[in-house]
N, C-alpha and C positions, 0 to 999 in steps of 0.2 A: 647389406642391402637394406634400403629404406623400407620402413613399414608402410602399410596401407594408411589412408587417411583415418579410417576407423581406429586402427591401432594407435596412431599418433594422438588422437583426441582422448581415447580411453586412458593411455599412459599419463597424459597431462593431468587428468582429473584424479587418477589413482595416486599420483605423486603428491599433488596438492589439492586435497578435497575442498570443494566450494562450501563454505559455511551456509547451511540451509536454514532459512527463516521465512516468516510470512511476508507476503507482498500484497498490500491492500488492493492494488489495481487488478490483481488476478482473482480476487475472491468471487465465487459464483454469485453471492448476494449483490456485489457491485456490478458484475456483468449483467445480471438480470435487471437491475435498476436502470442502467444505461440503455439497454435494449428496450425496456418499457418506455423510457423517456422519448425515444424516437419511434414510438408507435408499434413496436413488435410485441408479441405475447410469448415471452420465453418460458421455459419449464420452471416449475416451482423448485426452490433450492433445498427444502428440508429433506427431500427424499431423492435428490438428483443423483445421476450417475456422472462422475467426474473423472477425467483422464488427464494426468500431467505428464508431458513429454520433457524429459530431463529433470526429474524430480529430486536429484541429489539424494540426501538422506531423509527426505520427506518433511522437512521443516515447514514447507508451505502447504502441504496436503494434510498432514496429520491433525492439526487443529480443527480442520473442517470435519474430519471423521469423528473427532471427539464431540463436537458441537451437534452433529446431526447423525445420530445412530441409525436413522432410517435410510441414510444415503449409502452409496456404493462408490468407493474411491480406488483408483488404480494408478500407480506411479511406475514409470519406466525410466531407466538411466543406464548409460553405457559403462559407468564406473562401478565395478564390483565392490570396491572399498566403500563407496558411499551407500550402495544398496545394503550391504552387510550391516553398516551402522544403523541404517533406518530400520532394518528388520529386528535388530536388537531392541530398538526403542519400542517398536510395535509389540514385541514380546513382553516387555516390561509393563506396557500399558494394558495389555490384554485385549486390544482392539480386534474385532472380527470383521468389520465392514470396510477394511482397506487392505490392499496387497501391493507390495513393491517388487518389481521384476528387473533383474539384470539382463537387459537385452538392448539391441539396437532399434532405433526408431524405424529403420528400414525393414525390420523383421515383423513389424506390426501389420496385421491383415484385418479384413472385416470380421474375421472369426473372433477377434478380441471383444467385439460387441459394439453397440451404439452408445454414445455418451451425450448427455445433455449439455455438458460444458467441457471444453478441451483447453488446457492451459499449457503454454510453451513460453516460459520466461527465461531469458538469459541463455538461449541456445542458438537461435536462428543465425545471428551474425557470426557465431563462433564455430561454425561447422562448414565443410566444403559445399559448393553449390548443389551437388547431387543429394546431399542430406537435407538441404533447404527444400528441395523439391519433394523429398519424402515427408517432411513435416506438413507441407501443404496437401500432399496426397492423403495423409492420415486425417487431416482436418476435413477433407472432402468425403472420405469413405466411412469414417467412424463417428461423424457428428450427426446427431439426431436431426430430423427434418426442421424442427423449430429451435435447434440448439445454437449456442454461441461459442466461438473459439476466440482466444486472445493470444497473440504472438507479439513478443517484444523484440526489438532489434535496434542497433545503432543506425543513425540516419545521417545523410548529407542534408544540408551543407555543413553542419556543425562538425562532423567528423573529418572533413577535409583538412582542417587545421590540426586536429588531434593526431591525424595520421603522420604528420611530420614528427611529432614527439614519439609516437610508437616506433616508427621506422629507425629513428636515431637510437633509441634504446635497444632495439633488436640488433642493430649493427654492432654496438659495443658489447652486447652480451652473447653474441653468436657462438663463441668458442667455449661456452660454459653450459654444461648439461644439468648441473645441480641447481634446483630452483632458487635456493637462497643465494648462491653465487651469481646466478643470472640476474636476479632482482637487484643485488648490491651494485653490480656493474651498470645496470640500467639506471638506477637512482643517481649514480655518479655521472652518467652521461647527461641526465636532466639537469643536475646542478651545474655541470660545466657549461652547458648551453645557456642556462639562465644567467650565469655570471658573465659570460663572454659576449652575449648578444647585445647590440647597441641599444641603449635606452631610447624608447619611443619607436623602435623598429617594429615591423609586423611580427617578426619572430619573438621579440621580447614581450610584446603584448599577448601573444598566444601562450607563452610560457608563464606569464604572470597570472593568466586566467586559470592555469592548472597547477600553480604552486601549492595550493592547499591540498591537492590530491597527494602530493609527495612529501608533505610536511608532517606525516604521522597521523593524519586524520582518518586514513583508510587502512584497513588491514592488508597484510602482505598477500593473502590469497586473492583479494579483489584486484590488486595491482597486477599480479601475475596473469590472471585470467583476462583482465580487461586490456592490458597493453602488450603482454608477451606470449599470448597463445599463438600457435602456428597459424590459426585462422582468425581473422577479424575482418568481416566483409560487410561494411555499411552499404546502404542503398538509399535512394530517394523514395519517398512515400509513393509516388506514382509508379515507380518501378516495382515496388512490392505489390501494389494492388494489381498491376498488369500480370504479374506471375500468378497471383491468387486467382485471377479470372480464368486462367488456363485450366484451373481445376474446378471451375464453376462455383467459385466462392466470391462473394461480393463484400465490399467494404461497408461496414456499418458505422463505426465511430472510433474515436480514441477514448481510452479509459479515462483520461483527463478531459472530460467533456468541455470544460471551459476553453480549452485551446482550439475548439472548433468554431467558435463564434467570432466573426470578424469585427463585430461591434466593440470588442474589448481592446482593439487597437485604436479606437477613436474614429470619429466620423470622417476626418480628413483622409484617413487611410481606407476606411470601410467602403465609402461610396465609390471611389474609383476601382477598388478591387472587385466589388460586386458587379460593376459594369463590365469589367474585363472577364470575369469567370462565369457569369451567368448563373445557372442552377447546378453547376458541376461542383459538388462538395469536395471531391478529391483535388481538383485543380485549385480550388480556393485554398484548401489547407496546404497544398504544395507551395503556393505563393507565400502563405504566412510562414511556412518553414524557412523559406529564403529570408524573409524579413527578420525572423527571430534567431536565425542561425541555429536551428534546432539540431540536437544531437541524439535524441533517443525517443522511441515511441512504443506505446502499447496499443496495437491495432486490433479491433474487434472485427471478426469475420462471421458471415452467415452464408447459408446456401443461396445461390443466385436467385432461386424462385422467391426468396424473401424480399428481394430488393424493391419490388414495386410497392411494398407496404411501408417502407421507411419514410418518415417525415421529419425533416430537420427544422421545420417551423413548429415550435412547441405548442402543444394542444392543451388549453386550460382544463379540458375534461380529464386528460391524463394526469396533469399536475395535481388535480383534486384528489386523485386516488392514492397518491404517494404518502409516505411517512417521512418526516423531516427532523433533523437535529442541527442545531447551530450553536457553536461556541461563541458566547458573547463575553469579551474580555472584561475581567473584573475592574479594570481601570477605566472603563467607560463611565461617563458621568451618569447620575441618576436620570431615569427617563422623565422627560418633561411631558406633562399631561396636556399637550396642545398640538396643533398641526404644524408648528414651526420646524424647520430643518434642524437635525441634530447629527453630529458626527458620532459614529459608533464603530468599535473594533469588532468585526465579525469574521470568524473563521480565519483569523490572521490577516485580515485586510481592513483598511480604514475606509468606510463608506458613509455617505451622507444619506440619512433616512428622513423622509418627510411624512407627516400625518400620524395622528395618535394611534390609529388602528394598527398601522405597520409597526410603530415603536413598541406598543404593548405586545404585539405578536412576538417580536424578537425578545422582549423581556421574559416572556413566558418560556420560550424555547431555551433561553439561556439558563433559566432556573431548572429546567428539566434535563439539560444536557448532562451526559451523552445519550440519554434515552430519547427515542424518537416520539413524535406525535403525528397521528393521522391528521390530515389537514382539516376535515370537519371538526375533529376534537379541538384543534387549535382555535378555530373560529368560535366555537362555543366558549372556550376559556377566555378569549378576548372579550366577548359579550358580557360574561360574568364580571370580569374585572372592571370594565367600563360601566357596568350596570345599565346598559342600554344596547339596543340593536341599531347599528349604523346603516345608512343607505349603502347597499352594495359592499358590505364588509367582507363577504366571501370573495367577491371579485378583487377587492383591494389586496387581500392576503394571497390569493392565487398569483396576482401580478407581482407581489413582493417575492414569492418563492421562485417565480420564473426569473426575475432579475438576479436573485442570489445564485440560482443554479448556473445561469450564464456566466456569472463572475467566479464561480467555484467557491463561494463563501458559505455554502450550506451542504450538509450531507443528506442523502435521500435513499430510501429503500422501498421495495415493493411491499414488504411485510415489516411489521413492527420489530424494532431491535430492543430486546428486553433488558436493557441496562437498569440498574437501580435508580429510580427517580429521586430518591433521597437516601440519607444515611440511616440504615436500620440499626436498632439496638443490638441485634445479633447479625452482623454483616455476613453475606454469602458471596464467596468469590467464584469466578468462572473456573470450572474444573480444568480446562485446558491450560489456564495460566498457572495453576498449582502444579500440574503435571510438567510443564516446561521447567519450572523451578526445581522440581525434584530430580528430573532426568538430566538437566543441563546446568549444573551448578556453575556459578561464575564469580563468586565473591562479590565485591561491591560493583561489578560490572554486569551482573546477571540481568536478564531480560525475560519477558514473557509476552504471550500473544493476548491481545485484548479482543473485545467484541467486534471491533471494526477490522479485524484481521491485520493489526499493526503490531510491530515489535516495539515494546515499551521498556525502557531501562528502569531498574528497581534499585532504590537505596537499601541499606542494610536493614532498617526497621521494616520496610515493606517486604523484604525477603523473609524476615523472621515471622511476620504476621500472616502471610498468605496461607501457610499450611493450617492455620487455626481458624481461617475464615470459612467455616463449614456450615454456618447458620445455627450453630449450637452454643457458641461462646458469646457472652455479653461483652460490651466494651470494657467494663470493669475487669472481667477475666482476661481480656487482651492486655490490659495494663499490667496485671499481675504476671502474665507471660513474659512481657518485655523486661520487667524487673528481674525475673528469674534468669533471663538471658544475659542481663547486665551482670548479675552475680557470677555467672559462668564465664564472664569475659568475652561473650560473643559480640558485645558492643560496649561503648563507654561514653558516658555523659560528662561533659567538661564545662567549667565556668568560662567566662569570657577571657580570663587570664591564662587559660590553658590547663588549669588544675582540675583534677577529677572531682566530680560531685560525689560527696560521701554522706552527707546528712540524709537520713532516711526520708524525711518529709520532702526535702528538696529533690531527692531522687524520684519520688512518686510524682511530684509536680512535673519534672522533666519527662518522665515516662508517659504521663497522661497527655502532655502537649505533643510529644512525638507520635503517639498512637493516633490522636485526633488528626494531626496533619497528614499522617500516612493514609488513614482511611479516606479522608477527603480527596487526596491525590489519586488513590486507587479508584475511587468512584468516578472522578473526573476523567481519568484515563481509560474508562471502560473495562475495568477489571472486576467490578462488582455487579451482581445481578439481583433481581427482585427475590426476596426471601420467599420460600415456598410456604 
């Protein structure tokens, strides 16, 4: 006799646990920043109550608990295997402000408490409709009055094409219960379709778009849960919002706020779309989803009584309150000290910047990255560098930040992000990054969580250095540590011809260079914080 939908989902995740790691889009600090951007006043994050639905082994939730000892964190998951793994990790860390529970989302009641932020990532599309309703019910019943919930899900129209691939894979693997066998047959079906589909056909184009997914770039657990789960129920944005409204929840924003601004599609598209959609943000974004063939969303929800306060026209007064960080590519040419246009690589995008005030503002942000700067602080720093006060320089920089937020080329927060603004003589690493490395070793593929709540890969030198970055070791002592590790054959330095470096002075030179590079990379990637 077939099991219940609950049993089917639980067995799938017990059999193949989902690797649990941080997702930047779900970080309470990010949710608070987006809510503030659109004129709401969300709860502060340093002592927030946070609930995660479908927390797996806690990889997304635990770093928050480490960073904010004053907060309270609760995770719930249907897979006992994953919860047991998470509880072992909590025990090793000795954290007291977080708890993980083996239970169904359907069993959550208001008695669990009110939460400032509710996170549900990678669950909604992969459960039956009745559980989707339970997710929205919990968001309605357990979210604080001014709180923010984020729910991720697969979306149409992009998944219309992916469903062809999924259904074909399910068809070929239907007689195999073992996850490894099921995936092997599914891969075989994909490869067969890819080879046999006519070049230039619609099917061939779809398969080409997904060939990287099946070429070894993604782990088996991801492919199993994304393509071969019993449930995968994409929906349109407007359908999701309509269901949320039944629970008196309103659409606030997408976690990728740049996707909400129609101007990013160009004036030829923006103007007719705005005429067509009027002031309805959901309708506007649904049109843009069609144009972009969008496949996935992180939707922010708030209580319906908050809706009247939401403003999608960005307010300069709000922008002035925020803290910003911007990665300026080192390949960008030196800043020209004039008002001429200059191409700059900002946040992974090529943008043309005009005016010396704007260019110097970006130069300063680039020097401080990944640390944030409060906008008034940035204005003052620009004035000092220019050695003069420009007419409306505050307004110019506010307008610059608005443009970069709309393009998604700048990071922003409600409160300062205390990354190391420069490389200290005694570097100090983020505690959660060191804990990640200690508890989840992975050889040369190890990763750790940074200040932006991102998963960052670490090379062998970075792995060996992190445990020593406690603010008590000088850079010279770190070089000695790497030399000791080399002697113990934990790593090896080689000449260009492949031969091992053996000369003591050459070894020291190599170690010093690698330590310097590793520290600069760790700082840039948000792993180092200001020394106490």
